[in-house]
C-alpha positions in Angstrom: 0.0 0.0 0.0 2.8 2.4 0.9 4.5 1.6 -2.3 1.5 3.1 -4.1 1.8 6.3 -2.2 -1.0 5.5 0.2 -0.9 6.2 3.9 -2.6 3.8 6.3 -4.5 5.2 9.2 -6.0 2.8 11.8 -8.9 3.8 14.0 -10.9 1.5 16.3 -14.7 1.3 16.1 -14.8 2.8 19.6 -12.7 5.8 18.6 -15.0 6.5 15.6 -18.1 6.3 17.7 -16.9 8.4 20.6 -14.6 10.9 18.8 -15.7 11.3 15.2 -14.5 14.9 15.1 -11.0 13.9 16.2 -10.9 11.1 13.7 -11.9 13.4 10.8 -9.4 16.0 12.0 -6.6 13.4 11.9 -7.6 12.4 8.4 -7.6 16.0 7.3 -4.2 16.7 8.8 -2.8 13.6 7.1 -4.3 14.4 3.7 -3.9 18.1 4.1 -7.5 18.4 3.2 -10.1 20.7 4.7 -13.6 19.4 5.2 -16.3 22.0 6.1 -18.4 19.7 8.3 -18.3 16.2 9.7 -21.8 15.8 8.4 -20.5 16.0 4.8 -18.1 13.1 5.3 -19.3 9.9 3.7 -17.7 6.7 5.1 -17.4 4.0 2.5 -16.3 0.4 2.7 -13.9 -0.8 0.0 -16.6 -3.1 -1.3 -19.2 -0.3 -1.7 -17.0 2.0 -3.8 -18.9 2.9 -7.0 -17.8 4.7 -10.3 -17.9 8.4 -9.7 -16.7 8.4 -6.1 -13.8 10.6 -5.3 -10.6 9.1 -3.8 -7.3 10.7 -2.9 -4.4 9.0 -4.6 -0.6 9.3 -4.7 1.8 11.1 -2.5 0.3 14.4 -3.5 -3.2 13.2 -2.5 -4.7 14.2 -5.8 -8.5 13.9 -5.9 -9.5 11.6 -8.7 -12.8 10.1 -9.6 -13.3 6.3 -9.7 -13.9 5.4 -13.4 -14.5 1.7 -13.0 -14.5 -1.0 -10.3 -13.3 -4.5 -11.1 -14.3 -7.4 -8.9 -12.4 -10.7 -8.7 -14.1 -13.7 -7.1 -12.1 -16.9 -6.4 -12.9 -20.2 -4.9 -9.4 -21.4 -4.5 -8.6 -23.7 -1.6 -6.4 -22.1 1.1 -3.3 -24.1 2.0 -0.6 -23.7 4.6 1.9 -21.9 2.4 4.8 -22.9 4.6 4.1 -26.5 4.2 3.1 -26.3 0.6 6.3 -24.4 -0.4 8.8 -26.4 1.7 7.5 -29.9 1.6 5.6 -30.4 -1.6 8.6 -32.0 -3.3 10.5 -33.4 -0.4 10.3 -36.7 1.6 11.4 -35.1 4.9 9.4 -34.8 8.1 7.2 -31.7 8.4 7.7 -30.5 12.0 6.0 -27.4 13.5 5.9 -26.2 17.1 2.4 -24.8 17.1 -0.3 -27.4 16.2 -3.3 -25.0 16.2 -6.2 -26.6 14.3 -3.8 -29.1 12.5 -3.4 -27.4 9.2 0.3 -28.4 9.0 -0.5 -32.0 9.7 -3.5 -31.9 7.2 -1.4 -30.5 4.4 1.4 -33.0 5.1 -1.1 -35.9 5.0 -2.5 -34.5 1.8 1.0 -34.7 0.1 1.9 -38.0 1.7 4.6 -36.5 4.0 5.4 -37.4 7.6 4.7 -34.9 10.2 5.2 -33.9 13.8 3.2 -31.2 15.4 3.2 -29.9 19.0 1.0 -27.8 21.2 0.5 -27.0 24.9 -3.3 -26.9 24.6 -5.3 -30.1 24.8 -8.1 -28.4 23.0 -5.9 -27.7 19.9 -4.7 -31.3 19.9 -8.3 -32.6 20.2 -9.4 -30.4 17.3 -6.4 -31.5 15.1 -7.0 -35.2 15.9 -10.7 -35.0 15.0 -9.8 -33.1 11.8 -7.3 -35.7 10.7 -9.5 -38.7 11.6 -12.4 -37.3 9.6 -10.4 -35.9 6.6 -10.6 -37.4 3.1 -7.9 -36.8 0.5 -7.4 -37.5 -3.2 -5.4 -40.6 -4.1 -2.4 -39.6 -6.2 -0.9 -41.9 -8.8 2.5 -43.2 -7.6 5.6 -43.6 -9.7 6.7 -46.7 -7.7 3.7 -48.2 -5.8 6.0 -50.5 -3.8 7.9 -47.5 -2.3 4.8 -45.4 -1.7 5.0 -41.6 -1.6 8.8 -41.8 -1.2 9.1 -42.9 -4.8 7.3 -39.7 -5.9 4.0 -38.9 -7.7 3.1 -38.8 -11.4 2.4 -35.2 -12.1 0.3 -33.5 -14.8 2.2 -31.8 -17.6 1.5 -28.9 -19.9 3.2 -27.6 -23.1 5.7 -24.9 -22.3 5.3 -22.7 -25.3 8.1 -20.2 -26.0 9.1 -18.1 -29.0 12.0 -20.4 -29.5 9.8 -23.5 -29.7 7.5 -21.7 -32.2 10.5 -20.6 -34.3 11.9 -24.1 -34.5 8.6 -25.7 -35.4 8.9 -26.6 -39.1 5.3 -28.0 -39.2 3.9 -24.4 -39.2 5.4 -23.8 -42.6 3.9 -27.0 -44.0 0.4 -26.1 -42.6 0.6 -22.6 -44.0 1.6 -24.0 -47.4 -1.3 -26.4 -47.3 -4.0 -23.8 -46.6 -2.7 -20.6 -48.2 -3.5 -21.5 -51.8 -7.1 -22.3 -50.8 -7.4 -19.1 -48.9 -6.1 -17.0 -51.8 -8.5 -18.7 -54.2 -11.5 -18.1 -51.9 -10.5 -14.5 -51.5 -10.3 -14.1 -55.3 -13.8 -15.6 -55.6 -15.1 -13.2 -53.0 -13.6 -10.1 -54.7 -14.9 -11.2 -58.0 -18.5 -11.7 -56.7 -18.5 -8.2 -55.0 -16.3 -6.3 -57.4 -13.8 -5.5 -54.6 -10.1 -5.7 -54.3 -9.8 -6.7 -50.6 -6.6 -7.9 -49.1 -6.6 -10.8 -46.8 -6.6 -8.6 -43.7 -9.4 -6.4 -45.0 -12.1 -9.0 -45.2 -14.9 -8.3 -42.7 -15.5 -10.9 -40.0 -18.8 -12.8 -39.8 -21.4 -11.4 -37.5 -22.8 -13.3 -35.7 -19.8 -15.5 -35.5 -20.3 -19.2 -36.4 -18.8 -20.4 -33.1 -21.2 -18.3 -31.0 -23.6 -20.4 -28.8 -27.2 -20.4 -29.8 -28.2 -18.3 -26.8 -25.8 -15.5 -28.0 -27.2 -15.7 -31.6 -30.7 -15.3 -30.3 -29.7 -12.3 -28.2 -28.0 -10.7 -31.2 -31.2 -11.1 -33.3 -33.2 -9.5 -30.6 -30.7 -6.6 -30.5 -31.0 -6.1 -34.3 -34.8 -6.0 -34.0 -34.7 -3.4 -31.2 -32.1 -1.4 -33.2 -34.2 -1.3 -36.3 -37.5 -0.6 -34.5 -36.4 2.8 -33.1 -39.1 2.6 -30.4 -38.8 4.4 -27.1 -37.3 2.4 -24.3 -35.4 0.2 -26.7 -32.1 0.9 -24.9 -33.5 -0.2 -21.6 -35.0 -3.3 -23.1 -31.7 -4.2 -24.8 -29.6 -4.2 -21.6 -30.2 -7.9 -20.7 -29.4 -9.0 -24.3 -26.2 -6.9 -24.4 -25.2 -8.5 -21.1 -25.9 -12.0 -22.5 -23.7 -11.3 -25.6 -20.9 -10.0 -23.4 -21.1 -13.0 -21.0 -21.1 -15.6 -23.8 -18.8 -14.0 -26.4 -16.8 -11.3 -24.7 -18.1 -8.6 -27.1 -18.9 -5.4 -25.1 -21.4 -3.1 -26.9 -22.3 -0.1 -24.8 -25.6 0.4 -26.6 -27.7 -0.3 -29.6 -25.7 2.2 -31.6 -22.7 0.0 -31.3 -24.4 -3.2 -32.4 -23.0 -4.1 -35.8 -25.1 -5.1 -38.8 -24.9 -8.8 -39.8 -22.0 -9.9 -42.0 -22.5 -11.0 -44.7 -25.4 -8.6 -45.3 -28.7 -9.8 -46.7 -28.0 -7.9 -50.0 -24.9 -9.9 -50.9 -25.3 -12.5 -53.7 -25.3 -16.1 -52.6 -21.9 -16.6 -54.2 -20.3 -13.9 -52.1 -21.9 -15.1 -48.9 -20.6 -18.6 -49.5 -17.1 -17.3 -50.4 -17.0 -15.3 -47.1 -18.0 -18.2 -45.0 -15.5 -20.5 -46.8 -12.7 -17.9 -46.4 -13.1 -17.7 -42.6 -13.6 -21.4 -42.2 -10.3 -22.0 -43.9 -8.7 -19.4 -41.7 -10.1 -21.1 -38.6 -8.9 -24.6 -39.7 -5.4 -23.2 -40.4 -5.2 -21.5 -37.0 -6.5 -24.6 -35.2 -3.9 -26.9 -36.9 -1.1 -24.4 -36.1 -2.1 -24.2 -32.5 -2.3 -27.9 -32.2 1.2 -28.2 -33.8 2.6 -25.7 -31.4 1.3 -27.5 -28.4 2.3 -30.9 -29.7 5.9 -29.9 -30.4 6.5 -27.7 -27.4 8.5 -29.2 -24.5 6.4 -30.5 -21.6 6.6 -28.7 -18.3 5.8 -30.7 -15.1 3.3 -29.2 -12.8 4.6 -30.3 -9.4 1.6 -28.8 -7.6 -0.8 -31.0 -9.6 -0.3 -34.8 -9.0 -2.4 -37.0 -11.2 -5.5 -38.0 -9.2 -6.8 -41.6 -9.3 -10.6 -41.3 -9.5 -12.8 -43.5 -7.4 -10.3 -44.0 -4.6 -10.6 -42.2 -1.3 -7.6 -41.8 0.9 -7.7 -41.1 4.7 -5.0 -40.1 7.1 -2.3 -42.6 7.9 -1.8 -44.0 11.4 -0.6 -41.5 14.0 -0.4 -41.2 17.8 -1.2 -38.4 20.2 1.3 -38.4 23.1 2.1 -36.2 26.1 5.4 -35.5 27.9 5.6 -36.5 31.5 4.4 -33.9 34.0 7.3 -32.8 36.2 6.8 -33.5 39.9 8.6 -31.3 42.4 9.2 -32.5 45.9 10.6 -30.7 48.9 13.5 -32.9 50.2 13.3 -31.2 53.6 9.6 -32.0 54.1 9.1 -34.9 56.5 6.3 -37.3 55.9 3.3 -37.4 58.2 3.2 -40.8 59.8 -0.5 -41.6 59.6 -0.7 -40.4 56.0 2.5 -42.3 55.1 1.0 -45.6 56.3 -2.2 -45.0 54.3 -0.3 -44.1 51.2 1.9 -47.2 51.5 -1.3 -49.4 51.8 -3.0 -47.9 48.8 0.1 -47.7 46.5 0.1 -50.1 43.6 3.1 -52.3 43.4 3.6 -52.0 39.7 6.1 -50.4 37.2 3.5 -47.7 36.7 4.2 -46.5 40.3 2.7 -43.1 41.1 0.9 -42.9 37.8 -1.4 -45.9 38.5 -1.9 -44.8 42.1 -2.9 -41.3 41.0 -5.3 -42.7 38.4 -7.0 -44.8 41.0 -7.3 -41.9 43.4 -8.8 -39.7 40.7 -11.3 -42.4 39.9 -12.2 -42.5 43.6 -12.8 -38.7 43.6 -15.0 -38.9 40.5 -16.9 -41.8 41.8 -17.5 -43.4 38.5 -16.9 -43.3 34.7 -18.4 -40.8 32.3 -19.5 -42.1 28.9 -20.5 -40.2 25.7 -24.0 -38.9 25.9 -23.8 -37.8 29.5 -24.2 -41.4 30.9 -22.3 -42.3 34.0 -21.5 -45.7 35.6 -21.3 -45.3 39.4 -18.5 -47.3 40.9 -18.2 -48.2 44.6 -15.5 -49.6 46.8 -12.7 -48.7 44.2 -9.5 -50.4 45.2 -6.1 -51.1 43.6 -5.5 -54.4 41.8 -2.3 -55.9 40.5 -3.4 -58.6 38.1 -1.7 -58.4 34.7 -3.2 -55.5 32.8 -5.9 -55.0 35.4 -5.0 -52.2 37.7 -8.2 -51.6 39.8 -11.5 -53.2 40.7 -14.8 -51.9 41.9 -18.4 -52.7 42.4 -21.3 -51.4 40.2 -25.1 -51.6 40.2 -27.2 -52.3 37.1 -30.9 -53.0 37.3 -30.6 -53.7 41.0 -27.9 -56.4 40.5 -24.4 -56.1 41.8 -21.6 -56.4 39.3 -17.9 -56.7 39.6 -15.9 -54.3 37.5 -12.2 -54.3 36.5 -10.3 -51.3 35.3 -7.3 -51.3 33.0 -5.4 -48.0 32.5 -3.6 -47.2 29.3 0.1 -46.1 29.2 0.9 -42.7 30.6 2.4 -41.5 27.4 0.8 -43.6 24.7 -2.4 -45.2 23.5 -4.1 -48.4 24.6 -2.7 -51.1 22.3 -4.4 -54.2 20.9 -2.1 -56.5 23.0 -3.2 -54.7 26.2 -6.9 -54.9 25.3 -6.7 -58.6 24.4 -4.8 -59.6 27.6 -7.1 -57.5 29.8 -10.2 -59.1 28.3 -8.7 -62.6 28.8 -7.7 -61.9 32.4 -11.0 -60.3 33.3 -12.9 -63.3 31.9 -10.8 -65.7 33.9 -11.1 -63.7 37.1 -14.9 -63.7 36.8 -15.4 -59.9 36.3 -18.7 -58.8 34.8 -17.5 -55.4 33.4 -14.1 -54.4 31.9 -13.3 -50.7 31.6 -10.4 -49.6 29.4 -9.3 -46.0 30.2 -6.6 -44.2 28.2 -5.7 -41.0 26.4 -6.2 -42.8 23.0 -7.0 -46.2 21.7 -5.3 -47.9 18.7 -7.4 -49.2 15.9 -6.4 -52.8 16.7 -7.8 -52.3 20.2 -11.0 -50.7 19.0 -11.6 -53.7 16.7 -11.7 -56.0 19.7 
């Protein structure tokens, strides 16, 4: 913006509402412009600027009218540019220190790249995990299916047309030599039928053009009728037809006065009309073959941002884990234990490699008094106590329909998901021990464990 000679002034909505005079004065001082009254000031958003509005442009703040407003609408997909630019063509790991909503991981999965993303917020990690587990991607054609994405993708290619490739294309001369005698003969027939001496570049073009769609042809015929009628209100009635012709053909006519008469005219002899159509048909065929030859003989350029998509195949995210670092525990070495609490703690401590982790999990479960399930359902647990039986770490009693049930609890690893091995062993042990309910509690559950 500043490179265009524009200054940027920023005002909050509160400042505009509470001190409009001061805001206008600041703008006046910056633009060296005097405004008689604040009431005369018109505030416009950028999207509401219309032709005829006055804007102040350049370092000299010259007042200039807006002649035209162009709008550009795009529906392009927004990517993480850092990942797109740095990892689209590499097989390295995409690592980023701020997970956010998981855009880096999403883009890395899209391009078949490995990724590591970190965040201090469990909310961000949960959003990213849900986004990846529900995401669907296109399946790209692989150069080496056995190696996977490491072997690279097969990309789309386009002709890279340059002046050098056109100059070295000998087919163009052969195509011109093929069509030029026919064009010259047709032009001679046209001049003879009309008594003219037109050169090749002086021949009028056909109106309406043969390649126009039928809707544009009908709109042109309506415009001719309105132009020849001369009735009042014809200009207003012609506006939708003018817009249709512009939308379908690109021809911009500002009014009925600019609408050309049909070519060839109705007064031309049949021989001249046929010669004109034949002339432009040969010109179009010549141009079409030359364009095809240029594209066919131009070197191919690989579009590395457009892998070839295999239709009918849906790809999902690869396996990934969500892990947490150990929470640091700080103890005061000078603090002496309280005897009665020390005895209670020793009695309830689980004798397991999990140590304090499993003990803390059992204590938290006691405080909660049960297990919460999706949908707001809760299973009340009573008499929760530690258990050291394989993968079973605690046991409790539950009530269901007035019947007492024995429940076993298996906690997942502190820094990893519940695995299929743990789930299988816990189920076997709980069945042998006669438990009625088995609860697996963990930060995440592997697909193999969910399948059980």
